[in-house]
Biopython code that builds the backbone (N, CA, C, O; Angstrom):
import numpy as np
from Bio.PDB.StructureBuilder import StructureBuilder

atoms = [
    (1, "MET", "N", (0.996, -1.165, -0.007)),
    (1, "MET", "CA", (-0.010, 0.088, 0.162)),
    (1, "MET", "C", (0.881, 1.255, -0.043)),
    (1, "MET", "O", (2.018, 1.368, 0.414)),
    (2, "LEU", "N", (0.234, 2.123, -0.790)),
    (2, "LEU", "CA", (0.982, 3.463, -0.591)),
    (2, "LEU", "C", (0.620, 4.306, 0.661)),
    (2, "LEU", "O", (-0.316, 4.039, 1.415)),
    (3, "ARG", "N", (1.441, 5.320, 0.791)),
    (3, "ARG", "CA", (1.041, 6.428, 2.088)),
    (3, "ARG", "C", (1.500, 7.934, 1.734)),
    (3, "ARG", "O", (2.512, 8.281, 1.124)),
    (4, "LYS", "N", (0.724, 8.539, 2.153)),
    (4, "LYS", "CA", (0.909, 9.885, 2.001)),
    (4, "LYS", "C", (1.530, 10.550, 3.257)),
    (4, "LYS", "O", (0.972, 10.411, 4.346)),
    (5, "ILE", "N", (2.633, 11.244, 3.136)),
    (5, "ILE", "CA", (3.100, 11.931, 4.198)),
    (5, "ILE", "C", (3.074, 13.320, 4.208)),
    (5, "ILE", "O", (3.958, 13.932, 3.608)),
    (6, "GLU", "N", (2.198, 13.906, 4.796)),
    (6, "GLU", "CA", (1.885, 15.608, 4.833)),
    (6, "GLU", "C", (2.722, 16.167, 6.156)),
    (6, "GLU", "O", (2.645, 15.697, 7.291)),
    (7, "CYS", "N", (3.477, 17.200, 5.760)),
    (7, "CYS", "CA", (4.211, 17.638, 6.822)),
    (7, "CYS", "C", (4.401, 19.001, 6.772)),
    (7, "CYS", "O", (4.868, 19.497, 5.747)),
    (8, "TYR", "N", (4.093, 19.731, 7.785)),
    (8, "TYR", "CA", (4.240, 21.279, 7.845)),
    (8, "TYR", "C", (5.486, 21.828, 8.769)),
    (8, "TYR", "O", (5.544, 21.740, 9.995)),
    (9, "ILE", "N", (6.399, 22.373, 7.963)),
    (9, "ILE", "CA", (7.827, 22.398, 8.684)),
    (9, "ILE", "C", (8.079, 24.213, 8.291)),
    (9, "ILE", "O", (7.505, 24.799, 7.373)),
    (10, "GLN", "N", (8.891, 24.717, 9.075)),
    (10, "GLN", "CA", (9.538, 26.008, 9.204)),
    (10, "GLN", "C", (10.214, 26.020, 7.694)),
    (10, "GLN", "O", (10.700, 24.972, 7.268)),
    (11, "PRO", "N", (10.235, 27.189, 6.916)),
    (11, "PRO", "CA", (10.714, 27.396, 5.638)),
    (11, "PRO", "C", (12.072, 27.089, 5.540)),
    (11, "PRO", "O", (12.454, 26.445, 4.564)),
    (12, "PHE", "N", (13.027, 27.523, 6.576)),
    (12, "PHE", "CA", (14.381, 27.374, 6.273)),
    (12, "PHE", "C", (14.783, 26.038, 6.603)),
    (12, "PHE", "O", (15.999, 25.859, 6.680)),
    (13, "LYS", "N", (13.831, 24.808, 6.870)),
    (13, "LYS", "CA", (14.249, 23.802, 7.056)),
    (13, "LYS", "C", (14.416, 22.777, 5.765)),
    (13, "LYS", "O", (14.976, 21.681, 5.743)),
    (14, "LEU", "N", (13.637, 23.610, 4.519)),
    (14, "LEU", "CA", (13.364, 22.704, 3.299)),
    (14, "LEU", "C", (14.506, 22.222, 2.821)),
    (14, "LEU", "O", (14.542, 20.998, 2.694)),
    (15, "GLU", "N", (15.483, 22.850, 2.507)),
    (15, "GLU", "CA", (16.658, 22.718, 1.593)),
    (15, "GLU", "C", (17.252, 21.432, 2.092)),
    (15, "GLU", "O", (17.331, 20.527, 1.261)),
    (16, "PRO", "N", (17.689, 21.195, 3.334)),
    (16, "PRO", "CA", (18.387, 20.001, 3.877)),
    (16, "PRO", "C", (17.341, 18.892, 4.067)),
    (16, "PRO", "O", (17.725, 17.724, 4.119)),
    (17, "LEU", "N", (16.133, 19.177, 4.165)),
    (17, "LEU", "CA", (15.206, 18.147, 4.254)),
    (17, "LEU", "C", (14.994, 17.541, 2.891)),
    (17, "LEU", "O", (15.007, 16.314, 2.797)),
    (18, "THR", "N", (14.807, 18.264, 1.865)),
    (18, "THR", "CA", (14.658, 17.888, 0.341)),
    (18, "THR", "C", (15.895, 16.978, 0.027)),
    (18, "THR", "O", (15.804, 15.834, -0.417)),
    (19, "GLN", "N", (16.812, 17.492, 0.253)),
    (19, "GLN", "CA", (18.112, 16.541, -0.098)),
    (19, "GLN", "C", (18.163, 15.306, 0.719)),
    (19, "GLN", "O", (18.472, 14.284, 0.106)),
    (20, "ALA", "N", (17.902, 15.201, 2.062)),
    (20, "ALA", "CA", (17.894, 14.052, 2.546)),
    (20, "ALA", "C", (16.636, 12.991, 2.123)),
    (20, "ALA", "O", (16.700, 11.769, 2.250)),
    (21, "LEU", "N", (15.589, 13.679, 1.642)),
    (21, "LEU", "CA", (14.564, 12.815, 1.274)),
    (21, "LEU", "C", (14.808, 12.060, -0.020)),
    (21, "LEU", "O", (14.510, 10.874, -0.162)),
    (22, "VAL", "N", (15.377, 12.829, -0.968)),
    (22, "VAL", "CA", (15.831, 12.434, -2.172)),
    (22, "VAL", "C", (16.903, 11.056, -2.049)),
    (22, "VAL", "O", (16.736, 9.982, -2.628)),
    (23, "GLU", "N", (17.987, 11.400, -1.172)),
    (23, "GLU", "CA", (18.964, 10.254, -0.920)),
    (23, "GLU", "C", (18.361, 9.333, -0.323)),
    (23, "GLU", "O", (18.902, 8.249, -0.536)),
    (24, "LEU", "N", (17.243, 9.260, 0.507)),
    (24, "LEU", "CA", (16.371, 8.193, 1.098)),
    (24, "LEU", "C", (15.909, 7.340, 0.036)),
    (24, "LEU", "O", (15.950, 6.117, 0.171)),
    (25, "GLY", "N", (15.335, 8.056, -1.337)),
    (25, "GLY", "CA", (14.811, 7.139, -2.223)),
    (25, "GLY", "C", (13.293, 7.811, -2.645)),
    (25, "GLY", "O", (12.583, 7.246, -3.477)),
    (26, "VAL", "N", (12.882, 9.073, -1.978)),
    (26, "VAL", "CA", (11.736, 9.629, -2.368)),
    (26, "VAL", "C", (11.811, 10.231, -3.895)),
    (26, "VAL", "O", (12.756, 10.979, -4.145)),
    (27, "ASP", "N", (10.999, 9.981, -4.772)),
    (27, "ASP", "CA", (11.098, 10.299, -6.054)),
    (27, "ASP", "C", (10.341, 11.618, -6.558)),
    (27, "ASP", "O", (10.395, 12.011, -7.723)),
    (28, "GLY", "N", (9.683, 12.204, -5.609)),
    (28, "GLY", "CA", (9.147, 13.485, -5.863)),
    (28, "GLY", "C", (8.255, 13.932, -4.749)),
    (28, "GLY", "O", (7.618, 13.232, -3.963)),
    (29, "MET", "N", (8.331, 15.199, -4.830)),
    (29, "MET", "CA", (7.241, 16.007, -3.582)),
    (29, "MET", "C", (6.883, 16.964, -4.077)),
    (29, "MET", "O", (7.454, 17.423, -5.065)),
    (30, "SER", "N", (5.582, 17.659, -3.387)),
    (30, "SER", "CA", (4.971, 18.898, -3.695)),
    (30, "SER", "C", (5.269, 19.639, -2.503)),
    (30, "SER", "O", (5.474, 19.060, -1.436)),
    (31, "VAL", "N", (5.306, 20.930, -2.627)),
    (31, "VAL", "CA", (5.679, 21.939, -1.604)),
    (31, "VAL", "C", (4.790, 23.134, -1.633)),
    (31, "VAL", "O", (4.670, 23.739, -2.698)),
    (32, "THR", "N", (4.283, 23.454, -0.783)),
    (32, "THR", "CA", (3.100, 24.652, -0.781)),
    (32, "THR", "C", (3.387, 25.527, 0.171)),
    (32, "THR", "O", (3.559, 25.018, 1.279)),
    (33, "GLU", "N", (3.505, 26.767, 0.095)),
    (33, "GLU", "CA", (3.619, 27.864, 1.123)),
    (33, "GLU", "C", (2.272, 28.209, 1.715)),
    (33, "GLU", "O", (1.288, 28.588, 1.081)),
    (34, "VAL", "N", (2.360, 28.038, 2.930)),
    (34, "VAL", "CA", (0.837, 27.973, 3.726)),
    (34, "VAL", "C", (1.304, 28.798, 4.939)),
    (34, "VAL", "O", (2.476, 29.092, 5.173)),
    (35, "ARG", "N", (0.134, 29.161, 5.745)),
    (35, "ARG", "CA", (0.265, 30.008, 6.733)),
    (35, "ARG", "C", (-0.895, 29.170, 7.920)),
    (35, "ARG", "O", (-1.887, 28.552, 7.533)),
    (36, "GLY", "N", (-0.554, 29.303, 9.195)),
    (36, "GLY", "CA", (-1.139, 28.758, 9.962)),
    (36, "GLY", "C", (-0.964, 28.951, 11.477)),
    (36, "GLY", "O", (-0.118, 29.750, 11.877)),
    (37, "PHE", "N", (-1.731, 28.251, 12.342)),
    (37, "PHE", "CA", (-1.505, 28.543, 13.650)),
    (37, "PHE", "C", (-1.723, 27.095, 14.538)),
    (37, "PHE", "O", (-2.393, 26.201, 14.020)),
    (38, "GLY", "N", (-1.243, 26.938, 15.634)),
    (38, "GLY", "CA", (-1.418, 25.764, 16.475)),
    (38, "GLY", "C", (-1.877, 26.152, 17.723)),
    (38, "GLY", "O", (-2.538, 27.174, 17.907)),
    (39, "ARG", "N", (-1.463, 25.170, 18.804)),
    (39, "ARG", "CA", (-1.999, 25.421, 20.132)),
    (39, "ARG", "C", (-1.720, 26.876, 20.637)),
    (39, "ARG", "O", (-2.704, 27.251, 21.274)),
    (40, "GLN", "N", (-0.895, 27.687, 20.599)),
    (40, "GLN", "CA", (-0.275, 28.818, 20.946)),
    (40, "GLN", "C", (-1.014, 29.855, 20.131)),
    (40, "GLN", "O", (-0.691, 30.999, 20.454)),
    (41, "ARG", "N", (-1.923, 29.780, 19.158)),
    (41, "ARG", "CA", (-2.505, 30.583, 18.238)),
    (41, "ARG", "C", (-1.590, 31.678, 17.515)),
    (41, "ARG", "O", (-1.934, 32.839, 17.289)),
    (42, "GLY", "N", (-0.319, 31.072, 17.184)),
    (42, "GLY", "CA", (0.691, 32.080, 16.550)),
    (42, "GLY", "C", (1.403, 32.704, 17.483)),
    (42, "GLY", "O", (2.320, 33.402, 17.049)),
    (43, "GLN", "N", (1.229, 32.653, 18.860)),
    (43, "GLN", "CA", (2.122, 33.325, 19.750)),
    (43, "GLN", "C", (3.392, 32.959, 20.179)),
    (43, "GLN", "O", (3.390, 31.951, 20.886)),
    (44, "MET", "N", (4.502, 33.479, 19.965)),
    (44, "MET", "CA", (5.680, 32.821, 20.131)),
    (44, "MET", "C", (6.140, 32.827, 21.513)),
    (44, "MET", "O", (7.064, 32.031, 21.679)),
    (45, "VAL", "N", (5.742, 33.566, 22.719)),
    (45, "VAL", "CA", (5.990, 33.621, 23.741)),
    (45, "VAL", "C", (4.752, 33.766, 24.851)),
    (45, "VAL", "O", (3.982, 34.720, 24.968)),
    (46, "LYS", "N", (4.787, 32.689, 25.531)),
    (46, "LYS", "CA", (3.707, 32.608, 26.353)),
    (46, "LYS", "C", (3.779, 33.707, 27.860)),
    (46, "LYS", "O", (4.830, 33.995, 28.433)),
    (47, "ARG", "N", (2.871, 34.022, 28.129)),
    (47, "ARG", "CA", (3.081, 35.098, 29.294)),
    (47, "ARG", "C", (2.684, 34.435, 30.648)),
    (47, "ARG", "O", (1.517, 34.065, 30.771)),
    (48, "ARG", "N", (3.352, 34.299, 31.428)),
    (48, "ARG", "CA", (3.194, 33.739, 32.962)),
    (48, "ARG", "C", (2.920, 34.743, 33.917)),
    (48, "ARG", "O", (3.417, 35.867, 33.855)),
    (49, "GLY", "N", (2.221, 34.405, 34.712)),
    (49, "GLY", "CA", (1.584, 35.097, 35.887)),
    (49, "GLY", "C", (0.848, 36.580, 35.469)),
    (49, "GLY", "O", (0.585, 37.486, 36.260)),
    (50, "GLN", "N", (0.664, 36.570, 34.419)),
    (50, "GLN", "CA", (-0.334, 37.998, 33.884)),
    (50, "GLN", "C", (-1.598, 37.589, 33.295)),
    (50, "GLN", "O", (-1.681, 36.641, 32.515)),
    (51, "ALA", "N", (-2.553, 38.279, 33.654)),
    (51, "ALA", "CA", (-3.989, 38.173, 33.418)),
    (51, "ALA", "C", (-3.797, 39.200, 31.970)),
    (51, "ALA", "O", (-4.110, 40.390, 31.963)),
    (52, "ALA", "N", (-3.275, 38.533, 30.897)),
    (52, "ALA", "CA", (-3.260, 39.438, 29.683)),
    (52, "ALA", "C", (-4.625, 39.203, 28.980)),
    (52, "ALA", "O", (-5.438, 38.285, 29.090)),
    (53, "PRO", "N", (-4.614, 40.412, 28.166)),
    (53, "PRO", "CA", (-6.007, 40.066, 27.394)),
    (53, "PRO", "C", (-5.899, 39.114, 26.193)),
    (53, "PRO", "O", (-4.871, 38.857, 25.567)),
    (54, "LYS", "N", (-6.947, 38.707, 26.012)),
    (54, "LYS", "CA", (-7.079, 37.525, 24.782)),
    (54, "LYS", "C", (-6.153, 37.971, 23.541)),
    (54, "LYS", "O", (-6.344, 38.959, 22.831)),
    (55, "PRO", "N", (-5.166, 37.083, 23.437)),
    (55, "PRO", "CA", (-4.415, 37.406, 22.253)),
    (55, "PRO", "C", (-5.070, 37.370, 21.105)),
    (55, "PRO", "O", (-6.149, 36.792, 20.979)),
    (56, "GLU", "N", (-4.448, 38.011, 20.138)),
    (56, "GLU", "CA", (-4.937, 37.984, 18.687)),
    (56, "GLU", "C", (-4.214, 36.644, 18.100)),
    (56, "GLU", "O", (-3.137, 36.172, 18.465)),
    (57, "ILE", "N", (-5.000, 36.212, 17.203)),
    (57, "ILE", "CA", (-4.469, 34.850, 16.445)),
    (57, "ILE", "C", (-3.553, 35.374, 15.440)),
    (57, "ILE", "O", (-3.875, 36.417, 14.871)),
    (58, "LYS", "N", (-2.343, 34.737, 15.111)),
    (58, "LYS", "CA", (-1.391, 35.258, 14.097)),
    (58, "LYS", "C", (-1.214, 33.955, 13.392)),
    (58, "LYS", "O", (-1.057, 32.894, 13.997)),
    (59, "PHE", "N", (-1.248, 34.080, 11.972)),
    (59, "PHE", "CA", (-1.020, 33.043, 11.231)),
    (59, "PHE", "C", (0.653, 33.209, 10.657)),
    (59, "PHE", "O", (1.133, 34.200, 10.108)),
    (60, "LEU", "N", (1.243, 32.093, 10.934)),
    (60, "LEU", "CA", (2.625, 32.157, 10.766)),
    (60, "LEU", "C", (2.977, 31.229, 9.377)),
    (60, "LEU", "O", (2.348, 30.218, 9.066)),
    (61, "PRO", "N", (4.112, 31.794, 8.620)),
    (61, "PRO", "CA", (4.424, 31.149, 7.448)),
    (61, "PRO", "C", (4.966, 29.887, 7.773)),
    (61, "PRO", "O", (5.826, 29.798, 8.649)),
    (62, "LYS", "N", (4.455, 28.680, 7.018)),
    (62, "LYS", "CA", (5.112, 27.334, 7.023)),
    (62, "LYS", "C", (5.168, 26.778, 5.551)),
    (62, "LYS", "O", (4.542, 27.327, 4.645)),
    (63, "LEU", "N", (5.851, 25.801, 5.381)),
    (63, "LEU", "CA", (5.678, 24.876, 4.376)),
    (63, "LEU", "C", (5.095, 23.850, 4.364)),
    (63, "LEU", "O", (5.403, 23.211, 5.371)),
    (64, "LYS", "N", (4.248, 23.220, 3.621)),
    (64, "LYS", "CA", (3.483, 21.999, 3.407)),
    (64, "LYS", "C", (4.079, 21.100, 2.571)),
    (64, "LYS", "O", (4.046, 21.375, 1.371)),
    (65, "LEU", "N", (4.686, 19.960, 2.959)),
    (65, "LEU", "CA", (5.286, 18.942, 1.822)),
    (65, "LEU", "C", (4.429, 17.830, 1.899)),
    (65, "LEU", "O", (3.971, 17.356, 2.938)),
    (66, "GLU", "N", (4.197, 17.357, 0.530)),
    (66, "GLU", "CA", (3.299, 16.289, 0.318)),
    (66, "GLU", "C", (4.100, 15.252, -0.225)),
    (66, "GLU", "O", (4.767, 15.594, -1.201)),
    (67, "ILE", "N", (4.215, 14.030, 0.162)),
    (67, "ILE", "CA", (5.078, 12.880, -0.437)),
    (67, "ILE", "C", (4.247, 11.667, -0.416)),
    (67, "ILE", "O", (3.515, 11.352, 0.522)),
    (68, "ILE", "N", (4.416, 10.960, -1.583)),
    (68, "ILE", "CA", (3.730, 9.635, -1.504)),
    (68, "ILE", "C", (4.928, 8.390, -1.651)),
    (68, "ILE", "O", (5.714, 8.263, -2.590)),
    (69, "VAL", "N", (4.825, 7.585, -0.521)),
    (69, "VAL", "CA", (5.917, 6.649, -0.581)),
    (69, "VAL", "C", (5.417, 5.259, -0.337)),
    (69, "VAL", "O", (4.345, 5.156, 0.258)),
    (70, "PRO", "N", (6.090, 4.103, -0.741)),
    (70, "PRO", "CA", (5.718, 2.899, -0.440)),
    (70, "PRO", "C", (5.608, 2.721, 1.120)),
    (70, "PRO", "O", (6.385, 3.337, 1.850)),
    (71, "GLU", "N", (4.603, 1.842, 1.658)),
    (71, "GLU", "CA", (4.529, 1.559, 3.119)),
    (71, "GLU", "C", (5.886, 1.443, 3.736)),
    (71, "GLU", "O", (6.184, 2.084, 4.744)),
    (72, "ASP", "N", (6.713, 0.624, 3.130)),
    (72, "ASP", "CA", (7.988, 0.175, 3.814)),
    (72, "ASP", "C", (9.128, 1.410, 3.883)),
    (72, "ASP", "O", (10.231, 1.228, 4.400)),
    (73, "MET", "N", (8.770, 2.519, 3.372)),
    (73, "MET", "CA", (9.540, 3.716, 3.372)),
    (73, "MET", "C", (9.119, 4.519, 4.500)),
    (73, "MET", "O", (9.949, 5.201, 5.101)),
    (74, "VAL", "N", (7.939, 4.499, 4.828)),
    (74, "VAL", "CA", (7.263, 5.268, 6.056)),
    (74, "VAL", "C", (8.056, 5.778, 7.005)),
    (74, "VAL", "O", (8.350, 6.966, 7.141)),
    (75, "ASP", "N", (8.499, 4.618, 7.845)),
    (75, "ASP", "CA", (9.069, 4.704, 8.977)),
    (75, "ASP", "C", (10.282, 5.585, 8.967)),
    (75, "ASP", "O", (10.405, 6.496, 9.785)),
    (76, "ALA", "N", (11.289, 5.290, 7.936)),
    (76, "ALA", "CA", (12.528, 5.932, 7.703)),
    (76, "ALA", "C", (12.323, 7.224, 7.224)),
    (76, "ALA", "O", (13.162, 8.081, 7.500)),
    (77, "ALA", "N", (11.207, 7.547, 6.454)),
    (77, "ALA", "CA", (10.973, 8.816, 6.207)),
    (77, "ALA", "C", (10.550, 9.941, 7.115)),
    (77, "ALA", "O", (10.855, 11.133, 7.086)),
    (78, "VAL", "N", (9.716, 9.214, 7.983)),
    (78, "VAL", "CA", (9.061, 9.975, 9.277)),
    (78, "VAL", "C", (10.265, 10.277, 10.236)),
    (78, "VAL", "O", (10.361, 11.391, 10.750)),
    (79, "VAL", "N", (11.084, 9.396, 10.452)),
    (79, "VAL", "CA", (12.338, 9.679, 11.370)),
    (79, "VAL", "C", (13.159, 10.744, 10.628)),
    (79, "VAL", "O", (13.715, 11.636, 11.270)),
    (80, "LEU", "N", (13.244, 10.676, 9.365)),
    (80, "LEU", "CA", (14.331, 11.587, 8.803)),
    (80, "LEU", "C", (13.600, 13.030, 8.900)),
    (80, "LEU", "O", (14.192, 14.075, 9.170)),
    (81, "ILE", "N", (12.279, 12.918, 8.648)),
    (81, "ILE", "CA", (11.743, 14.419, 8.822)),
    (81, "ILE", "C", (11.642, 14.997, 10.182)),
    (81, "ILE", "O", (11.769, 16.206, 10.379)),
    (82, "THR", "N", (11.407, 14.110, 11.145)),
    (82, "THR", "CA", (11.531, 14.734, 12.396)),
    (82, "THR", "C", (12.679, 14.988, 12.906)),
    (82, "THR", "O", (12.760, 15.855, 13.777)),
    (83, "LYS", "N", (13.902, 14.228, 12.437)),
    (83, "LYS", "CA", (15.100, 14.815, 12.783)),
    (83, "LYS", "C", (15.571, 16.061, 12.246)),
    (83, "LYS", "O", (16.119, 16.866, 12.999)),
    (84, "LEU", "N", (15.400, 16.334, 10.892)),
    (84, "LEU", "CA", (15.943, 17.299, 10.347)),
    (84, "LEU", "C", (14.889, 18.555, 10.514)),
    (84, "LEU", "O", (15.409, 19.670, 10.479)),
    (85, "ALA", "N", (13.640, 18.497, 10.670)),
    (85, "ALA", "CA", (12.807, 19.650, 10.677)),
    (85, "ALA", "C", (12.721, 20.060, 12.161)),
    (85, "ALA", "O", (12.303, 21.170, 12.491)),
    (86, "ARG", "N", (13.129, 19.130, 13.044)),
    (86, "ARG", "CA", (13.120, 19.928, 14.550)),
    (86, "ARG", "C", (13.938, 21.070, 14.761)),
    (86, "ARG", "O", (15.097, 21.101, 14.350)),
    (87, "THR", "N", (13.353, 22.112, 15.442)),
    (87, "THR", "CA", (14.167, 23.226, 15.626)),
    (87, "THR", "C", (14.429, 23.594, 17.025)),
    (87, "THR", "O", (15.054, 24.606, 17.342)),
    (88, "GLY", "N", (13.867, 22.628, 17.969)),
    (88, "GLY", "CA", (13.945, 23.003, 19.580)),
    (88, "GLY", "C", (13.053, 23.855, 20.070)),
    (88, "GLY", "O", (13.092, 24.104, 21.275)),
    (89, "THR", "N", (12.105, 24.449, 19.257)),
    (89, "THR", "CA", (11.296, 25.501, 19.778)),
    (89, "THR", "C", (9.871, 25.183, 19.495)),
    (89, "THR", "O", (9.661, 24.174, 18.822)),
    (90, "VAL", "N", (9.013, 25.782, 19.845)),
    (90, "VAL", "CA", (7.438, 25.468, 19.702)),
    (90, "VAL", "C", (7.121, 25.981, 18.352)),
    (90, "VAL", "O", (7.640, 27.037, 17.992)),
    (91, "GLY", "N", (6.309, 25.327, 17.559)),
    (91, "GLY", "CA", (5.992, 25.667, 16.096)),
    (91, "GLY", "C", (6.937, 25.231, 15.001)),
    (91, "GLY", "O", (6.992, 25.788, 13.904)),
    (92, "ALA", "N", (7.695, 24.177, 15.375)),
    (92, "ALA", "CA", (8.585, 23.428, 14.497)),
    (92, "ALA", "C", (7.787, 22.708, 13.304)),
    (92, "ALA", "O", (8.286, 22.658, 12.180)),
    (93, "GLY", "N", (6.437, 22.112, 13.610)),
    (93, "GLY", "CA", (5.823, 21.580, 12.535)),
    (93, "GLY", "C", (4.820, 20.355, 12.956)),
    (93, "GLY", "O", (4.652, 20.199, 14.165)),
    (94, "LYS", "N", (4.309, 19.692, 12.276)),
    (94, "LYS", "CA", (3.656, 18.387, 12.140)),
    (94, "LYS", "C", (3.645, 17.529, 11.126)),
    (94, "LYS", "O", (3.704, 17.917, 9.960)),
    (95, "ILE", "N", (3.568, 16.272, 11.465)),
    (95, "ILE", "CA", (3.643, 15.294, 10.193)),
    (95, "ILE", "C", (2.487, 14.431, 10.440)),
    (95, "ILE", "O", (2.354, 13.960, 11.570)),
    (96, "PHE", "N", (1.624, 14.162, 9.513)),
    (96, "PHE", "CA", (0.652, 13.412, 9.124)),
    (96, "PHE", "C", (0.846, 12.189, 8.181)),
    (96, "PHE", "O", (1.518, 12.410, 7.173)),
    (97, "VAL", "N", (0.357, 10.933, 8.357)),
    (97, "VAL", "CA", (0.574, 9.736, 7.561)),
    (97, "VAL", "C", (-0.938, 9.400, 7.288)),
    (97, "VAL", "O", (-1.845, 9.228, 8.102)),
    (98, "LEU", "N", (-0.953, 9.357, 5.999)),
    (98, "LEU", "CA", (-2.430, 8.889, 5.594)),
    (98, "LEU", "C", (-2.405, 7.735, 4.514)),
    (98, "LEU", "O", (-1.379, 7.620, 3.844)),
    (99, "PRO", "N", (-3.308, 6.997, 4.329)),
    (99, "PRO", "CA", (-3.328, 5.807, 3.246)),
    (99, "PRO", "C", (-3.618, 6.360, 2.009)),
    (99, "PRO", "O", (-4.357, 7.336, 1.884)),
    (100, "VAL", "N", (-3.038, 5.749, 1.024)),
    (100, "VAL", "CA", (-3.344, 6.249, -0.388)),
    (100, "VAL", "C", (-3.931, 4.752, -0.995)),
    (100, "VAL", "O", (-3.426, 3.634, -0.897)),
    (101, "GLU", "N", (-4.999, 5.117, -1.553)),
    (101, "GLU", "CA", (-5.823, 3.997, -2.154)),
    (101, "GLU", "C", (-5.163, 3.716, -3.456)),
    (101, "GLU", "O", (-5.003, 2.512, -3.653)),
    (102, "ASP", "N", (-4.754, 4.474, -4.360)),
    (102, "ASP", "CA", (-4.105, 4.117, -5.621)),
    (102, "ASP", "C", (-3.524, 5.578, -6.160)),
    (102, "ASP", "O", (-3.856, 6.656, -5.667)),
    (103, "ALA", "N", (-2.864, 5.461, -6.945)),
    (103, "ALA", "CA", (-2.009, 6.450, -7.651)),
    (103, "ALA", "C", (-1.842, 6.228, -9.207)),
    (103, "ALA", "O", (-1.461, 5.158, -9.682)),
    (104, "ILE", "N", (-2.133, 7.235, -9.879)),
    (104, "ILE", "CA", (-2.202, 6.780, -11.407)),
    (104, "ILE", "C", (-1.486, 7.909, -12.224)),
    (104, "ILE", "O", (-1.886, 9.072, -12.291)),
    (105, "ARG", "N", (-0.369, 7.402, -12.838)),
    (105, "ARG", "CA", (0.467, 8.534, -13.764)),
    (105, "ARG", "C", (-0.435, 8.793, -14.758)),
    (105, "ARG", "O", (-0.799, 7.782, -15.358)),
    (106, "ILE", "N", (-1.036, 10.097, -15.219)),
    (106, "ILE", "CA", (-1.957, 10.619, -16.101)),
    (106, "ILE", "C", (-1.320, 10.235, -17.636)),
    (106, "ILE", "O", (-2.034, 9.935, -18.593)),
    (107, "GLY", "N", (0.117, 10.302, -17.676)),
    (107, "GLY", "CA", (0.611, 10.393, -19.060)),
    (107, "GLY", "C", (0.882, 9.058, -19.611)),
    (107, "GLY", "O", (1.236, 8.936, -20.783)),
    (108, "THR", "N", (0.712, 7.890, -18.703)),
    (108, "THR", "CA", (1.126, 6.658, -19.315)),
    (108, "THR", "C", (0.000, 5.651, -18.618)),
    (108, "THR", "O", (-0.075, 4.470, -18.956)),
    (109, "GLY", "N", (-0.713, 6.133, -17.792)),
    (109, "GLY", "CA", (-1.689, 5.147, -17.171)),
    (109, "GLY", "C", (-1.269, 4.246, -16.098)),
    (109, "GLY", "O", (-2.093, 3.555, -15.500)),
    (110, "GLU", "N", (0.057, 4.225, -15.814)),
    (110, "GLU", "CA", (0.538, 3.425, -14.637)),
    (110, "GLU", "C", (0.024, 3.611, -13.473)),
    (110, "GLU", "O", (-0.167, 4.788, -13.168)),
    (111, "THR", "N", (-0.335, 2.606, -12.527)),
    (111, "THR", "CA", (-1.073, 2.638, -11.318)),
    (111, "THR", "C", (-0.228, 2.104, -10.368)),
    (111, "THR", "O", (0.708, 1.395, -10.737)),
    (112, "GLY", "N", (-0.451, 2.381, -8.978)),
    (112, "GLY", "CA", (0.177, 1.822, -7.658)),
    (112, "GLY", "C", (1.589, 2.347, -7.697)),
    (112, "GLY", "O", (1.825, 3.465, -8.155)),
    (113, "HIS", "N", (2.480, 1.600, -7.251)),
    (113, "HIS", "CA", (3.926, 1.954, -7.042)),
    (113, "HIS", "C", (4.729, 2.230, -8.210)),
    (113, "HIS", "O", (5.782, 2.856, -8.091)),
    (114, "THR", "N", (4.338, 1.833, -9.280)),
    (114, "THR", "CA", (4.992, 2.191, -10.510)),
    (114, "THR", "C", (4.578, 3.848, -10.953)),
    (114, "THR", "O", (5.355, 4.576, -11.572)),
    (115, "ALA", "N", (3.427, 4.194, -10.574)),
    (115, "ALA", "CA", (3.154, 5.438, -10.946)),
    (115, "ALA", "C", (3.919, 6.484, -10.208)),
    (115, "ALA", "O", (4.018, 7.618, -10.676)),
    (116, "ILE", "N", (4.534, 6.107, -8.928)),
    (116, "ILE", "CA", (5.307, 7.221, -8.093)),
    (116, "ILE", "C", (6.575, 7.065, -8.409)),
    (116, "ILE", "O", (7.352, 7.962, -8.080)),
    (117, "ALA", "N", (6.994, 6.082, -9.003)),
    (117, "ALA", "CA", (8.630, 5.874, -9.156)),
    (117, "ALA", "C", (8.952, 6.509, -10.392)),
    (117, "ALA", "O", (10.115, 6.526, -10.794)),
]
sb = StructureBuilder()
sb.init_structure("model")
sb.init_model(0)
sb.init_chain("A")
sb.init_seg("    ")
for serial, (resi, resn, name, xyz) in enumerate(atoms, 1):
    if name == "N":
        sb.init_residue(resn, " ", resi, " ")
    sb.init_atom(name, np.array(xyz, "f"), 0.0, 1.0, " ", f" {name:<3s}", serial, name[0])
structure = sb.get_structure()
């Protein structure tokens, strides 16, 4: 079965991550510039001990990577993404792994694993 790895990362992490994924054997990926927020609503510093007004929500710039890989490559790809995208701070990103029922290469009609290779 094929899997889709969808991850949201900091923009400055793209170059080393792309190179490492290609070396791992990933044959292609899509990258989209997105903006979003998580648990902290886009605030980079939490206020402690203060009754602060409700903070405004800030959408922060991220990159969304979409990769389709065979099931046996998922664990290695996730470990690699986690290692190389980690920043040590809040807001480093998220990884999602989803099942892919099929893939079809439009130009040739190839399906399944051959369509992504």
